[in-house]
DSSP file (Angstrom, degrees, kcal/mol; ACC not computed):
  #  RESIDUE AA STRUCTURE BP1 BP2  ACC     N-H-->O    O-->H-N    N-H-->O    O-->H-N    TCO  KAPPA ALPHA  PHI   PSI    X-CA   Y-CA   Z-CA
    1    1 A M              0   0    0      0, 0.0     2,-0.2     0, 0.0    38,-0.1   0.000 360.0 360.0 360.0 -20.6 -119.8   41.4   -9.5
    2    2 A P        -     0   0    0      0, 0.0    38,-2.5     0, 0.0     2,-0.4  -0.502 360.0-166.5 -68.6 142.0 -121.5   43.3  -12.3
    3    3 A L  E     -aB  40  64A   0     61,-2.8    61,-2.4    36,-0.2     2,-0.4  -0.990  14.3-173.1-128.7 135.4 -121.7   41.3  -15.6
    4    4 A I  E     -aB  41  63A   0     36,-2.1    38,-1.9    -2,-0.4     2,-0.5  -0.980   8.8-174.7-128.4 122.4 -122.5   42.5  -19.0
    5    5 A K  E     -aB  42  62A   0     57,-2.5    57,-2.6    -2,-0.4     2,-0.5  -0.965   6.2-161.0-119.7 129.0 -122.8   39.9  -21.8
    6    6 A V  E     -aB  43  61A   0     36,-2.6    38,-3.0    -2,-0.5     2,-0.4  -0.921   8.0-177.1-111.6 126.5 -123.4   40.8  -25.3
    7    7 A Q  E     +aB  44  60A   0     53,-3.0    53,-3.0    -2,-0.5     2,-0.3  -0.987  15.4 169.6-118.7 135.0 -124.7   38.4  -28.0
    8    8 A T  E     - B   0  59A   0     36,-2.1    39,-2.8    -2,-0.4    51,-0.2  -0.966  42.9-131.0-144.2 157.9 -125.0   39.6  -31.5
    9    9 A S  S    S+     0   0    0     49,-1.8     2,-0.2    -2,-0.3    50,-0.1   0.541  86.2  77.5 -84.2  -9.0 -125.7   38.3  -35.0
   10   10 A I  S    S-     0   0    0     48,-0.4    36,-2.4    36,-0.1    37,-0.2  -0.581  70.4-138.9-101.9 165.0 -122.7   40.1  -36.5
   11   11 A E        -     0   0    0     34,-0.2     2,-0.1    -2,-0.2    -2,-0.0  -0.835  25.5-173.6-124.3  90.0 -119.0   39.3  -36.4
   12   12 A P        -     0   0    0      0, 0.0    77,-0.1     0, 0.0     2,-0.0  -0.308  32.9 -90.9 -77.2 166.6 -117.0   42.5  -35.8
   13   13 A D     >  -     0   0    0      1,-0.1     4,-2.0    -2,-0.1     3,-0.4  -0.321  40.1-103.8 -75.0 165.0 -113.2   42.6  -36.0
   14   14 A Q  H  > S+     0   0    0      1,-0.2     4,-2.4     2,-0.2     5,-0.2   0.775 119.3  57.9 -64.1 -28.7 -111.2   42.2  -32.8
   15   15 A T  H  > S+     0   0    0      2,-0.2     4,-2.3     1,-0.2    -1,-0.2   0.913 107.4  47.1 -66.7 -42.3 -110.4   45.9  -32.5
   16   16 A A  H  > S+     0   0    0     -3,-0.4     4,-2.6     2,-0.2    -2,-0.2   0.893 112.6  50.3 -65.2 -40.8 -114.1   46.7  -32.4
   17   17 A I  H  X S+     0   0    0     -4,-2.0     4,-2.8     2,-0.2     5,-0.2   0.946 111.3  47.6 -63.3 -47.9 -114.7   44.0  -29.8
   18   18 A A  H  X S+     0   0    0     -4,-2.4     4,-2.1     1,-0.2    -2,-0.2   0.912 113.7  48.0 -59.8 -45.1 -111.9   45.2  -27.6
   19   19 A T  H  X S+     0   0    0     -4,-2.3     4,-2.2     2,-0.2    -1,-0.2   0.915 112.9  48.9 -61.2 -45.1 -113.2   48.8  -27.8
   20   20 A L  H  X S+     0   0    0     -4,-2.6     4,-2.8     1,-0.2     5,-0.2   0.949 111.2  47.7 -59.1 -52.5 -116.7   47.8  -27.1
   21   21 A L  H  X S+     0   0    0     -4,-2.8     4,-2.3     1,-0.2    -1,-0.2   0.874 111.4  50.5 -61.9 -39.4 -115.9   45.7  -24.0
   22   22 A K  H  X S+     0   0    0     -4,-2.1     4,-2.0    -5,-0.2    -1,-0.2   0.925 112.9  46.6 -64.0 -43.9 -113.7   48.4  -22.5
   23   23 A R  H  X S+     0   0    0     -4,-2.2     4,-2.2     1,-0.2    -2,-0.2   0.907 113.8  47.4 -64.7 -41.7 -116.4   51.0  -23.0
   24   24 A L  H  X S+     0   0    0     -4,-2.8     4,-2.9     2,-0.2     5,-0.2   0.876 109.7  53.9 -68.4 -36.5 -119.1   48.7  -21.5
   25   25 A S  H  X S+     0   0    0     -4,-2.3     4,-2.1    -5,-0.2    -2,-0.2   0.950 112.7  42.1 -62.2 -51.2 -116.9   47.8  -18.6
   26   26 A A  H  X S+     0   0    0     -4,-2.0     4,-2.1     1,-0.2    -1,-0.2   0.903 115.8  50.5 -62.4 -41.8 -116.3   51.4  -17.6
   27   27 A S  H  X S+     0   0    0     -4,-2.2     4,-2.7    -5,-0.2     5,-0.2   0.924 110.0  48.8 -65.6 -44.7 -119.9   52.3  -18.2
   28   28 A L  H  X S+     0   0    0     -4,-2.9     4,-2.3     1,-0.2     6,-0.3   0.915 110.7  50.7 -62.4 -42.3 -121.3   49.5  -16.1
   29   29 A A  H  X>S+     0   0    0     -4,-2.1     4,-1.6    -5,-0.2     5,-0.8   0.912 112.2  48.4 -60.5 -42.9 -119.0   50.3  -13.2
   30   30 A K  H  <5S+     0   0    0     -4,-2.1    -2,-0.2     1,-0.2    -1,-0.2   0.938 113.7  45.2 -62.8 -48.0 -120.1   54.0  -13.4
   31   31 A H  H  <5S+     0   0    0     -4,-2.7    -2,-0.2     1,-0.2    -1,-0.2   0.828 119.7  39.1 -69.1 -33.6 -123.8   53.2  -13.5
   32   32 A T  H  <5S-     0   0    0     -4,-2.3    -1,-0.2    -5,-0.2    -2,-0.2   0.647 100.9-128.2 -92.0 -15.3 -123.8   50.6  -10.7
   33   33 A G  T  <5 +     0   0    0     -4,-1.6    -3,-0.2     1,-0.3    -4,-0.1   0.697  65.1 133.6  75.4  17.9 -121.3   52.4   -8.5
   34   34 A K      < -     0   0    0     -5,-0.8    -1,-0.3    -6,-0.3    -2,-0.2  -0.739  67.1 -95.0-100.3 150.3 -119.2   49.3   -8.3
   35   35 A P    >   -     0   0    0      0, 0.0     3,-1.9     0, 0.0     4,-0.3  -0.376  27.3-130.9 -60.7 137.1 -115.4   49.2   -8.7
   36   36 A E  G >  S+     0   0    0      1,-0.3     3,-1.4     2,-0.2    -7,-0.0   0.763 103.0  77.0 -59.6 -24.7 -114.4   48.3  -12.3
   37   37 A A  G 3  S+     0   0    0      1,-0.3    -1,-0.3    -8,-0.0    -3,-0.0   0.746  98.4  44.2 -58.3 -23.2 -112.1   45.7  -10.9
   38   38 A Y  G <  S+     0   0    0     -3,-1.9     2,-0.3     2,-0.0    -1,-0.3   0.487  89.7 108.3 -99.3  -4.4 -115.2   43.6  -10.2
   39   39 A V    <   -     0   0    0     -3,-1.4     2,-0.4    -4,-0.3   -36,-0.2  -0.566  49.5-164.2 -78.6 133.8 -116.9   44.1  -13.6
   40   40 A M  E     -a    3   0A   0    -38,-2.5   -36,-2.1    -2,-0.3     2,-0.3  -0.960   2.4-166.6-117.2 138.1 -116.9   41.2  -16.1
   41   41 A T  E     -a    4   0A   0     -2,-0.4     2,-0.3   -38,-0.2   -36,-0.2  -0.907   4.1-174.9-119.1 150.7 -117.7   41.6  -19.8
   42   42 A A  E     -a    5   0A   0    -38,-1.9   -36,-2.6    -2,-0.3     2,-0.4  -0.996   5.4-163.5-144.6 145.1 -118.4   38.8  -22.3
   43   43 A F  E     -a    6   0A   0     -2,-0.3   -36,-0.2   -38,-0.2   -38,-0.0  -0.988   6.8-175.9-136.0 127.0 -119.0   38.9  -26.0
   44   44 A E  E     -a    7   0A   0    -38,-3.0   -36,-2.1    -2,-0.4     3,-0.3  -0.915  17.2-173.2-120.9 100.6 -120.6   36.3  -28.3
   45   45 A P        +     0   0    0      0, 0.0   -34,-0.2     0, 0.0   -36,-0.1  -0.384  57.4  29.9 -88.5 167.7 -120.4   37.2  -31.9
   46   46 A N  S    S+     0   0    0    -36,-2.4     2,-0.3     1,-0.2   -37,-0.3   0.827  75.0 164.4  57.9  39.0 -122.0   35.5  -35.0
   47   47 A R        -     0   0    0    -39,-2.8     2,-0.8    -3,-0.3    -1,-0.2  -0.655  46.6-111.9 -85.5 144.3 -125.0   34.1  -33.2
   48   48 A S        +     0   0    0     -2,-0.3     2,-0.3     2,-0.0   -39,-0.1  -0.673  59.8 153.6 -75.1 111.2 -128.0   32.8  -35.1
   49   49 A M        -     0   0    0     -2,-0.8     2,-0.3     6,-0.1     9,-0.0  -0.988  31.1-164.6-143.5 147.0 -130.6   35.4  -34.2
   50   50 A T        -     0   0    0     -2,-0.3     2,-0.3     5,-0.1     5,-0.2  -0.931   1.8-172.2-124.7 157.6 -133.7   37.0  -35.5
   51   51 A F  B >  S-D   54   0B   0      3,-1.9     3,-1.4    -2,-0.3     5,-0.2  -0.947  79.4  -2.5-146.1 125.7 -135.6   40.1  -34.4
   52   52 A G  T 3  S-     0   0    0     -2,-0.3     3,-0.1     1,-0.2    43,-0.0   0.775 129.8 -60.6  62.4  26.3 -139.0   41.0  -35.9
   53   53 A G  T 3  S+     0   0    0      1,-0.3     2,-0.3     2,-0.0    -1,-0.2   0.550 115.3 101.9  82.8   7.6 -138.8   38.0  -38.1
   54   54 A T  B <   -D   51   0B   0     -3,-1.4    -3,-1.9     2,-0.1    -1,-0.3  -0.841  69.4-135.8-122.9 163.5 -135.6   39.1  -40.0
   55   55 A F        +     0   0    0     -2,-0.3     3,-0.1    -5,-0.2    -6,-0.1   0.174  59.0 133.2 -97.9  15.2 -132.0   38.2  -39.8
   56   56 A D  S    S-     0   0    0     -5,-0.2   -47,-0.1     1,-0.2    -2,-0.1  -0.239  77.2 -63.7 -59.5 158.4 -130.8   41.8  -40.0
   57   57 A P  S    S+     0   0    0      0, 0.0     2,-0.3     0, 0.0    -1,-0.2  -0.140  70.8 167.9 -49.4 134.3 -128.1   42.7  -37.4
   58   58 A T        -     0   0    0     -3,-0.1   -49,-1.8    33,-0.1   -48,-0.4  -0.923  19.3-154.3-146.2 168.1 -129.5   42.3  -33.9
   59   59 A C  E     -Bc   8  96A   0     36,-2.0    38,-2.0    -2,-0.3     2,-0.4  -0.999   6.7-164.3-150.6 141.5 -128.2   42.2  -30.3
   60   60 A Y  E     -Bc   7  97A   0    -53,-3.0   -53,-3.0    -2,-0.3     2,-0.4  -1.000  14.7-167.6-128.2 131.6 -129.2   40.9  -26.9
   61   61 A I  E     -Bc   6  98A   0     36,-2.4    38,-2.8    -2,-0.4     2,-0.5  -0.969   7.8-160.8-122.9 132.9 -127.5   42.1  -23.8
   62   62 A E  E     -Bc   5  99A   0    -57,-2.6   -57,-2.5    -2,-0.4     2,-0.5  -0.939   6.7-172.3-108.9 132.2 -127.6   40.7  -20.2
   63   63 A V  E     +Bc   4 100A   0     36,-2.8    38,-2.9    -2,-0.5     2,-0.4  -0.987   8.4 175.4-124.7 122.1 -126.7   42.9  -17.3
   64   64 A K  E     +Bc   3 101A   0    -61,-2.4   -61,-2.8    -2,-0.5     2,-0.3  -0.948   3.7 163.1-125.1 144.7 -126.4   41.3  -13.8
   65   65 A S  E     - c   0 102A   0     36,-1.8    38,-2.7    -2,-0.4     2,-0.4  -0.975  40.3-110.8-158.0 147.5 -125.4   42.8  -10.6
   66   66 A V  E    S+ c   0 103A   0     -2,-0.3     2,-0.3    36,-0.2    38,-0.2  -0.676  89.4  25.2 -75.9 128.9 -125.5   42.1   -6.9
   67   67 A G  S    S-     0   0    0     36,-1.6     2,-0.5    -2,-0.4    36,-0.3  -0.711 105.0 -44.9 112.0-166.8 -127.9   44.6   -5.3
   68   68 A T        -     0   0    0     -2,-0.3     2,-0.5    34,-0.1    -2,-0.1  -0.899  38.4-155.7-111.5 127.7 -130.8   46.6   -6.7
   69   69 A M        -     0   0    0     -2,-0.5    33,-0.1    -4,-0.1   -37,-0.1  -0.885  22.4-139.3 -95.1 127.4 -130.8   48.4   -9.9
   70   70 A T     >  -     0   0    0     -2,-0.5     4,-2.7     1,-0.1     5,-0.3  -0.435  21.7-110.6 -82.9 159.4 -133.3   51.2   -9.9
   71   71 A P  H  > S+     0   0    0      0, 0.0     4,-1.9     0, 0.0     5,-0.2   0.844 121.3  54.5 -57.3 -33.1 -135.6   52.1  -12.8
   72   72 A T  H  > S+     0   0    0      2,-0.2     4,-2.0     1,-0.2     5,-0.2   0.920 109.6  46.2 -68.5 -42.1 -133.6   55.3  -13.2
   73   73 A Q  H  > S+     0   0    0      2,-0.2     4,-2.8     1,-0.2     5,-0.2   0.928 113.4  47.8 -64.7 -45.4 -130.3   53.4  -13.4
   74   74 A T  H  X S+     0   0    0     -4,-2.7     4,-2.7     1,-0.2    -1,-0.2   0.865 110.4  52.3 -68.6 -32.8 -131.7   50.8  -15.9
   75   75 A Q  H  X S+     0   0    0     -4,-1.9     4,-2.0    -5,-0.3    -1,-0.2   0.939 113.0  44.7 -63.8 -45.8 -133.2   53.6  -18.1
   76   76 A A  H  X S+     0   0    0     -4,-2.0     4,-2.4     1,-0.2    -2,-0.2   0.911 114.8  48.2 -63.5 -43.6 -129.8   55.3  -18.2
   77   77 A M  H  X S+     0   0    0     -4,-2.8     4,-3.4     1,-0.2     5,-0.4   0.916 108.8  53.9 -64.5 -42.7 -127.9   52.1  -18.8
   78   78 A S  H  X S+     0   0    0     -4,-2.7     4,-2.1     1,-0.2     5,-0.2   0.924 111.3  45.5 -57.9 -45.2 -130.3   51.1  -21.6
   79   79 A R  H  X S+     0   0    0     -4,-2.0     4,-2.1     2,-0.2    -1,-0.2   0.936 117.3  42.9 -62.5 -48.2 -129.8   54.4  -23.4
   80   80 A E  H  X S+     0   0    0     -4,-2.4     4,-2.6     2,-0.2    -2,-0.2   0.923 116.0  46.8 -67.7 -45.1 -126.0   54.3  -23.0
   81   81 A F  H  X S+     0   0    0     -4,-3.4     4,-2.4     2,-0.2     5,-0.2   0.897 113.0  49.2 -68.5 -38.8 -125.5   50.6  -23.9
   82   82 A C  H  X S+     0   0    0     -4,-2.1     4,-2.5    -5,-0.4    -1,-0.2   0.923 113.2  47.6 -63.4 -43.7 -127.8   50.8  -26.9
   83   83 A D  H  X S+     0   0    0     -4,-2.1     4,-2.5    -5,-0.2     5,-0.2   0.912 112.1  50.2 -62.5 -43.3 -125.9   53.9  -28.2
   84   84 A T  H  X S+     0   0    0     -4,-2.6     4,-2.4     2,-0.2     5,-0.4   0.918 111.6  47.0 -63.2 -44.5 -122.6   52.2  -27.5
   85   85 A I  H  X>S+     0   0    0     -4,-2.4     4,-2.5     2,-0.2     5,-1.0   0.911 113.7  49.4 -62.9 -43.6 -123.6   49.0  -29.5
   86   86 A A  H  X5S+     0   0    0     -4,-2.5     4,-0.8     4,-0.2    -2,-0.2   0.925 116.0  41.0 -62.4 -44.4 -124.9   51.2  -32.3
   87   87 A S  H  <5S+     0   0    0     -4,-2.5    -2,-0.2    -5,-0.2    -1,-0.2   0.811 125.0  35.2 -78.4 -28.8 -121.8   53.3  -32.6
   88   88 A T  H  <5S+     0   0    0     -4,-2.4    -3,-0.2    -5,-0.2    -2,-0.2   0.888 134.8  19.3 -90.7 -42.1 -119.3   50.4  -32.2
   89   89 A L  H  <5S-     0   0    0     -4,-2.5    -3,-0.2    -5,-0.4    -2,-0.1   0.642  94.3-123.2-104.2 -18.5 -121.1   47.5  -33.9
   90   90 A G     << +     0   0    0     -5,-1.0    -4,-0.2    -4,-0.8    -3,-0.1   0.636  59.2 145.5  81.6  14.4 -123.6   49.3  -36.1
   91   91 A V        -     0   0    0     -6,-0.9    -1,-0.3    -9,-0.1    -2,-0.1  -0.763  54.5-116.6 -84.5 121.1 -126.6   47.4  -34.7
   92   92 A P    >   -     0   0    0      0, 0.0     3,-2.1     0, 0.0   -33,-0.1  -0.231  16.9-123.7 -59.0 144.2 -129.6   49.8  -34.7
   93   93 A I  G >  S+     0   0    0      1,-0.3     3,-1.1     2,-0.2   -10,-0.1   0.790 111.0  61.0 -63.0 -26.5 -130.9   50.7  -31.1
   94   94 A D  G 3  S+     0   0    0      1,-0.2    -1,-0.3   -12,-0.0   -36,-0.0   0.375 100.7  55.8 -83.4   8.1 -134.4   49.4  -32.1
   95   95 A R  G <  S+     0   0    0     -3,-2.1   -36,-2.0    -4,-0.1     2,-0.4   0.001  91.9  90.4-122.0  26.6 -132.9   45.9  -32.7
   96   96 A T  E <   -c   59   0A   0     -3,-1.1     2,-0.4   -38,-0.2   -36,-0.2  -0.990  53.0-168.2-125.6 127.9 -131.3   45.5  -29.3
   97   97 A Y  E     -c   60   0A   0    -38,-2.0   -36,-2.4    -2,-0.4     2,-0.4  -0.888   6.4-162.3-107.8 145.9 -133.0   44.0  -26.2
   98   98 A I  E     -c   61   0A   0     -2,-0.4     2,-0.5   -38,-0.2   -36,-0.2  -0.998   3.4-160.7-127.4 131.8 -131.4   44.4  -22.7
   99   99 A E  E     -c   62   0A   0    -38,-2.8   -36,-2.8    -2,-0.4     2,-0.5  -0.968   7.7-159.7-111.6 123.7 -132.3   42.2  -19.8
  100  100 A F  E     -c   63   0A   0     -2,-0.5     2,-0.4   -38,-0.2   -36,-0.2  -0.890  10.4-175.2-103.4 130.2 -131.4   43.6  -16.3
  101  101 A N  E     -c   64   0A   0    -38,-2.9   -36,-1.8    -2,-0.5     2,-0.4  -0.980  16.0-153.0-130.4 122.8 -131.2   41.1  -13.4
  102  102 A D  E     -c   65   0A   0     -2,-0.4     2,-0.4   -38,-0.2   -36,-0.2  -0.761  20.3-158.3 -85.0 135.9 -130.6   41.9   -9.7
  103  103 A A  E     -c   66   0A   0    -38,-2.7   -36,-1.6    -2,-0.4     2,-0.2  -0.927  16.8-120.4-117.9 142.6 -128.8   39.0   -7.9
  104  104 A K    >   -     0   0    0     -2,-0.4     3,-2.1   -38,-0.2    11,-0.2  -0.554  27.6-120.6 -71.5 142.7 -128.8   38.2   -4.2
  105  105 A G  G >  S+     0   0    0      1,-0.3    10,-1.4    10,-0.2     3,-1.3   0.844 113.7  56.4 -53.3 -36.8 -125.3   38.2   -2.8
  106  106 A S  G 3  S+     0   0    0      9,-0.3    -1,-0.3     1,-0.2     3,-0.0   0.620 104.1  54.9 -74.3 -10.5 -125.7   34.6   -1.7
  107  107 A M  G <  S+     0   0    0     -3,-2.1     2,-0.5     1,-0.1    -1,-0.2   0.240  96.2  74.0-104.7  11.4 -126.5   33.6   -5.3
  108  108 A W    <   -     0   0    0     -3,-1.3     7,-1.7    -4,-0.2     2,-0.2  -0.963  69.1-157.2-129.6 113.5 -123.3   35.1   -6.8
  109  109 A G  E     +E  114   0C   0     -2,-0.5     2,-0.3     5,-0.2     5,-0.3  -0.636  20.2 156.6 -94.3 149.7 -120.1   33.2   -6.3
  110  110 A W  E >   +E  113   0C   0      3,-2.1     3,-1.9    -2,-0.2    -2,-0.0  -0.910  61.8   4.2-165.5 139.6 -116.6   34.6   -6.4
  111  111 A N  T 3  S-     0   0    0     -2,-0.3     3,-0.1     1,-0.3    -2,-0.0   0.833 129.2 -52.3  55.5  39.2 -113.2   33.7   -5.0
  112  112 A G  T 3  S+     0   0    0      1,-0.3    -1,-0.3     0, 0.0     2,-0.2   0.585 129.6  57.0  76.9   9.5 -114.4   30.5   -3.4
  113  113 A S  E <  S-E  110   0C   0     -3,-1.9    -3,-2.1    -5,-0.0    -1,-0.3  -0.630  81.2-103.1-143.3-160.2 -117.3   32.2   -1.6
  114  114 A T  E      E  109   0C   0     -5,-0.3    -5,-0.2    -2,-0.2    -8,-0.2  -0.880 360.0 360.0-130.4 168.9 -120.3   34.3   -2.3
  115  115 A F              0   0    0     -7,-1.7    -9,-0.3   -10,-1.4   -10,-0.2   0.475 360.0 360.0 -84.5 360.0 -121.1   38.0   -1.9
């Protein structure tokens, strides 16, 4: 049920994308304590984006999960995800925003039902 979706203004090669998504999937499972079998990743490259009024490389990340993410968890995830984006895609950590969303189980569907 955890989801991490990355939107970025750059267009990396497929190897970098695969590496990034595998790293983020494992990391999100670790931080949320959920089985990686339930983690979904999504990547949207080459988006028209600005940050601070410039078109320099930038990134927006959405993290959603059923349950409650604590401030300690989101702080740790923010650090790790920003570092992963910077090392894999080359987007500076100060040009990445992350939005964390807790979802109620009844508002998250899967397998013909909800959590």
